[in-house]
C-alpha positions in Angstrom: 0.1 0.0 0.1 1.4 3.6 -1.0 1.8 6.0 1.9 -0.6 8.5 0.7 -3.3 5.6 0.3 -2.3 4.5 4.1 -2.7 8.0 5.2 -6.2 8.5 3.6 -7.4 5.1 4.8 -7.0 5.8 8.4 -7.5 9.6 8.4 -9.2 10.6 11.4 -7.4 7.9 13.7 -3.7 8.3 12.8 -1.7 10.8 14.4 2.2 11.5 14.3 4.6 12.6 17.1 7.8 14.4 17.5 10.3 16.5 19.3 11.8 19.9 18.4 14.6 21.7 20.5 14.8 25.2 21.7 17.8 26.8 23.3 16.6 28.8 26.5 18.6 31.5 28.4 18.9 30.5 31.9 21.0 31.4 34.9 23.4 28.8 33.8 23.8 30.0 30.3 21.9 28.4 27.3 20.3 25.2 27.8 18.4 23.0 25.0 14.9 22.4 25.9 12.8 19.5 24.1 9.2 20.4 23.3 7.1 16.9 22.6 4.1 17.4 20.5 1.5 15.0 18.7 -0.6 16.1 15.6 -3.9 14.6 14.6 -3.2 14.3 10.9 -6.8 14.8 9.8 -7.6 18.0 11.7 -4.1 19.3 12.0 -4.6 19.8 15.6 -1.8 20.0 17.5 -1.1 18.8 21.6 2.1 19.9 23.1 2.9 16.7 25.2 5.6 18.3 27.5 8.5 20.5 27.8 11.7 19.2 29.3 15.5 19.6 29.6 16.5 16.1 29.1 13.7 13.7 28.2 14.1 10.1 29.4 12.1 6.7 29.0 10.4 7.2 32.0 8.9 10.6 31.4 8.1 9.3 27.7 6.3 6.7 29.1 4.2 8.6 31.6 3.3 11.1 28.6 1.7 8.0 26.8 0.0 7.2 29.8 -1.3 10.7 30.3 -2.3 10.9 26.5 -4.1 7.7 25.8 -6.5 8.3 29.0 -9.9 7.6 27.6 -11.5 10.7 29.6 -9.3 13.5 28.6 -6.3 12.1 26.5 -5.3 13.5 23.0 -4.6 10.0 21.6 -7.8 8.2 23.3 -8.9 7.2 20.0 -5.8 6.8 17.9 -5.3 3.6 16.1 -1.7 4.6 14.8 0.8 6.8 15.7 3.7 7.6 13.3 7.2 8.0 15.0 10.6 8.5 13.8 13.9 6.5 15.1 14.4 8.7 18.0 15.9 6.7 20.6 13.9 8.1 23.7 10.9 6.2 22.0 12.1 2.7 23.3 10.7 -0.7 23.2 9.0 0.0 26.5 7.3 3.3 25.2 6.1 1.6 22.0 4.9 -1.6 24.3 3.1 0.7 26.3 1.2 2.5 23.3 0.6 -1.2 21.6 -1.1 -2.2 25.1 -3.2 1.1 25.0 -4.5 -0.1 21.3 -2.2 1.9 19.5 0.0 0.7 16.5 3.3 2.3 16.3 4.5 3.2 12.8 8.1 3.8 13.0 9.6 5.7 9.8 12.6 4.6 8.0 15.8 6.3 8.2 16.1 9.6 6.4 12.5 9.9 5.4 11.2 13.7 6.6 8.5 13.6 4.0 6.7 10.8 5.2 6.1 12.7 8.7 5.3 15.9 6.8 2.6 17.2 8.7 4.9 17.2 11.9 7.7 18.7 10.0 5.5 21.4 8.6 4.3 22.3 12.2 7.9 22.1 13.5 9.1 24.9 10.7 6.1 27.0 11.6 6.8 27.1 15.3 10.5 27.3 15.2 10.4 30.4 12.7 8.3 31.9 15.2 10.5 31.1 18.1 13.5 32.0 16.4 12.8 35.8 17.0 12.5 35.3 20.8 14.9 34.6 23.3 13.1 32.4 26.1 14.2 33.7 29.4 13.7 30.1 31.3 11.8 27.3 31.1 8.3 29.1 32.2 8.8 31.7 29.5 9.5 28.8 27.0 6.3 27.1 28.1 4.3 30.5 27.7 5.7 31.1 24.2 4.8 27.6 23.1 1.3 27.8 24.5 0.8 31.3 22.6 2.0 29.9 19.4 -0.3 27.1 19.9 -3.1 29.3 20.3 -2.3 31.2 17.3 -1.8 28.0 15.2 -5.2 26.7 16.0 -7.4 29.8 16.2 -5.7 32.4 13.9 -3.9 30.5 11.0 -5.6 29.2 8.0 -4.8 25.9 6.7 -4.2 25.4 3.2 -4.8 21.6 3.7 -8.2 22.2 5.3 -9.6 24.5 2.3 -8.0 27.5 4.2 -10.3 27.2 7.3 -9.1 27.4 10.8 -8.6 24.9 13.1 -10.8 26.2 15.8 -12.5 29.2 14.5 -13.6 31.8 17.1 -16.8 33.3 17.6 -15.5 36.7 16.6 -17.1 38.1 13.4 -14.8 38.3 10.5 -17.3 39.5 8.0 -17.7 42.9 5.6 -18.3 46.0 6.9 -16.4 46.4 10.4 -13.2 48.3 11.0 -10.0 46.0 10.7 -8.6 45.0 14.2 -5.2 43.4 15.2 -4.8 40.9 17.8 -0.9 40.7 18.7 0.8 37.5 20.7 4.3 37.6 22.2 4.7 41.3 22.0 3.8 41.6 18.3 5.9 38.8 17.3 2.6 36.8 16.3 -0.2 38.9 14.7 -4.0 38.3 13.5 -5.8 41.0 11.7 -9.4 40.6 11.4 -12.8 42.7 10.9 -15.0 43.6 14.0 -18.6 43.1 13.5 -20.1 46.2 11.8 
């Protein structure tokens, strides 16, 4: 089965996961933090799994337990999870996912196009975060949260017919004056029309 056919056949039940890194200025100098995220391929909705300085297998297993929780877990109805060959996703982590009913699809080496949705999100968030120097973990978490809100509520997705993932109730029709909503001191901006 071709990869594109596999994605279409399981749309709505297939998710991807990956890490991206951010350099954070701390009292001890620059420290590299890892941000774990999950993306629903069908809706492009992203869930930030966690932000940590040094991820390990125990931390990763805990994230899997939290995210597959049937009450409020992001992956509760997932059937497949696309993962790259990151060593942090050990056999124990993959086994935990399999126990929860999620089949792990491990990508072949050097195949970024197979996880294109996750890679596109990484490109978007890193281009926004490249204009900021996070001052500690708390500031980094705030920046990631603000970017996530903007990604879901204010950025049309071409793959979804230029619709928003989570449209806000605010009017965006004809006739009203144009307003601007800024996030992260103007690094992220959203222009919209007020109701007439």
